C-alpha positions in Angstrom: -23.5 13.5 -4.6 -23.8 16.2 -7.2 -26.2 15.4 -10.1 -24.8 15.4 -13.6 -26.9 17.6 -15.9 -25.2 16.8 -19.3 -26.8 15.1 -22.3 -24.6 13.7 -25.1 -25.2 15.5 -28.3 -23.5 14.0 -31.4 -21.6 16.5 -33.4 -18.4 16.8 -35.4 -15.6 19.1 -34.5 -13.6 19.5 -31.4 -10.6 17.3 -30.4 -9.5 15.2 -27.6 -10.6 16.9 -24.3 -8.3 19.7 -23.2 -6.7 19.4 -19.8 -8.0 16.0 -18.8 -4.6 14.4 -18.0 -3.4 12.8 -21.2 0.2 14.1 -20.8 0.3 13.0 -17.2 -1.0 9.5 -18.0 1.7 9.0 -20.7 4.4 10.3 -18.3 3.2 8.0 -15.6 3.1 4.9 -17.8 6.0 5.3 -20.1 9.1 3.1 -19.5 11.2 5.6 -21.5 11.6 9.4 -21.1 8.5 10.7 -22.8 8.5 13.0 -25.7 6.3 15.8 -24.7 5.6 19.2 -26.2 4.0 20.9 -23.4 4.5 24.7 -23.3 3.4 27.6 -21.2 0.1 29.0 -22.3 0.4 32.5 -23.7 -1.9 35.5 -23.9 -2.6 34.6 -27.5 -3.8 31.1 -26.6 -5.9 32.3 -23.8 -8.3 33.8 -26.4 -8.5 30.3 -28.0 -8.3 27.8 -25.2 -11.2 27.7 -22.7 -9.7 27.0 -19.3 -13.0 27.4 -17.4 -13.0 24.8 -14.6 -9.1 24.5 -14.9 -7.8 27.1 -12.5 -4.3 25.6 -12.3 -3.9 25.0 -16.1 -0.8 27.0 -17.2 0.6 24.7 -19.9 -0.7 22.8 -22.9 0.5 20.2 -25.4 1.3 21.9 -28.7 2.1 18.9 -30.8 2.1 15.3 -29.5 3.1 13.4 -26.4 4.8 10.0 -26.9 5.6 7.1 -24.6 6.3 3.4 -24.8 5.3 0.5 -22.6 6.6 -3.0 -23.1 3.7 -5.4 -22.3 5.5 -8.6 -23.1 8.8 -9.5 -24.8 7.1 -9.4 -28.2 4.4 -6.8 -27.5 5.1 -3.1 -27.1 2.5 -0.4 -26.7 3.2 3.0 -28.2 1.2 5.8 -26.6 0.3 9.0 -28.4 -1.4 11.9 -26.7 -2.7 14.7 -28.9 -3.6 18.3 -28.0 -7.2 18.8 -26.9 -7.9 21.9 -28.9 -10.0 21.8 -32.1 -7.2 23.4 -34.2 -5.2 20.2 -33.7 -7.9 17.9 -35.1 -5.9 17.0 -38.3 -3.0 15.8 -36.1 -5.4 13.5 -34.1 -6.9 12.1 -37.3 -3.4 11.3 -38.7 -2.4 9.5 -35.5 -5.7 7.6 -35.4 -5.0 6.0 -38.8 -3.7 2.5 -38.1 -4.4 2.7 -34.4 -5.9 -0.5 -32.8 -7.8 1.5 -30.2 -8.1 4.7 -28.2 -8.3 5.6 -24.6 -10.5 8.6 -24.1 -9.7 10.6 -21.0 -12.6 12.2 -19.2 -12.8 14.9 -16.5 -16.1 14.9 -14.5 -15.9 18.7 -14.1 -16.4 19.0 -17.9 -18.0 15.8 -19.2 -19.5 17.6 -22.2 -15.9 18.2 -23.5 -15.6 14.4 -24.1 -18.5 14.0 -26.5 -16.7 15.3 -29.6 -13.7 13.0 -29.2 -16.0 9.9 -28.5 -17.9 10.8 -31.7 -14.6 11.1 -33.7 -13.3 7.8 -32.4 -16.6 6.1 -33.2 -16.6 7.7 -36.7 -13.1 6.2 -37.2 -14.4 2.8 -36.2 -11.9 2.5 -33.4 -12.7 0.5 -30.3 -12.2 2.6 -27.3 -12.3 2.7 -23.5 -13.1 5.6 -21.3 -10.7 6.5 -18.4 -12.3 8.9 -15.9 -9.4 10.9 -14.4 -10.3 11.6 -10.8 -9.1 15.1 -10.0 -9.0 15.9 -6.3 -11.6 18.7 -6.7 -13.8 17.0 -9.3 -17.2 15.6 -8.5 -17.3 11.8 -7.9 -19.9 9.7 -9.7 -20.7 6.0 -9.9 -19.8 4.1 -13.0 -23.6 3.7 -13.7 -24.2 7.5 -13.6 -21.1 8.2 -15.8 -22.1 5.5 -18.3 -25.6 7.0 -18.6 -24.5 10.6 -19.1 -21.6 9.7 -21.4 -24.1 7.6 -23.4 -21.7 4.6 -23.5 -22.5 1.4 -25.2 -22.7 -1.5 -22.8 -19.5 -3.0 -24.3 -17.4 0.2 -23.9 -15.1 -0.2 -20.9 -15.2 2.5 -18.3 -12.3 2.8 -15.7 -11.9 5.4 -13.0 -8.3 6.2 -12.2 -5.8 8.9 -11.2 -3.5 9.7 -14.1 -0.7 10.2 -11.6 -0.9 6.7 -10.3 0.5 3.8 -12.5 -1.8 1.1 -11.3 -5.0 2.9 -12.4 -3.4 3.8 -15.7 -2.4 0.2 -16.3 -6.0 -0.9 -15.5 -7.3 1.5 -18.1 -4.9 0.2 -20.7 -5.8 -3.4 -19.9 -9.5 -2.6 -20.3 -8.7 -1.0 -23.7 -6.5 -3.9 -24.9 -9.1 -6.5 -23.9 -11.8 -4.6 -25.6 -9.8 -4.0 -28.8 -8.9 -7.7 -29.0 -12.5 -8.6 -28.6 -13.4 -6.4 -31.5 -10.9 -8.1 -33.9 -12.4 -10.3 -36.6 -12.0 -14.0 -35.9 -8.9 -15.7 -37.5 -9.5 -17.2 -40.9 -9.2 -21.0 -41.3 -6.1 -21.6 -43.4 -7.6 -24.8 -45.0 
């Protein structure tokens, strides 16, 4: 097993990690045709978007992905995926307002790319869970090793999944929902 050599450094800037499977996860889980704004990467974007470690990455989200999943008759989950490049940070901040939680996608080939988004989510005060998208060519690590190197709080859920498989994506959303519910303030006594 390859040793992880990253250390989390808190900083601002950056956006949700680029190329970690957000669009794929929303497509996999949505019960409706997804709204996705994925476009072929151009020469112009190649100067801005670091595709190191992403040899097959030819498209990128240029606005927002949207999907919907009905959990129960009276409970619907709306899923938004934002682009992972820093220039789209204002879009992410707008979508985060009013959100009940966030699912942070992580790629073990580029763990350090996830630090900025976890910092942003924490700064917004959003409960979050981490979904490690297991790419076929990515190094595999135990949850214990990942938690340590991502510097996750003991309460923060960590789920390893394949964004192309519905079951793992549902498990990640369940972990997020349970965590978000546990973070809600207790109900007020009406008397």
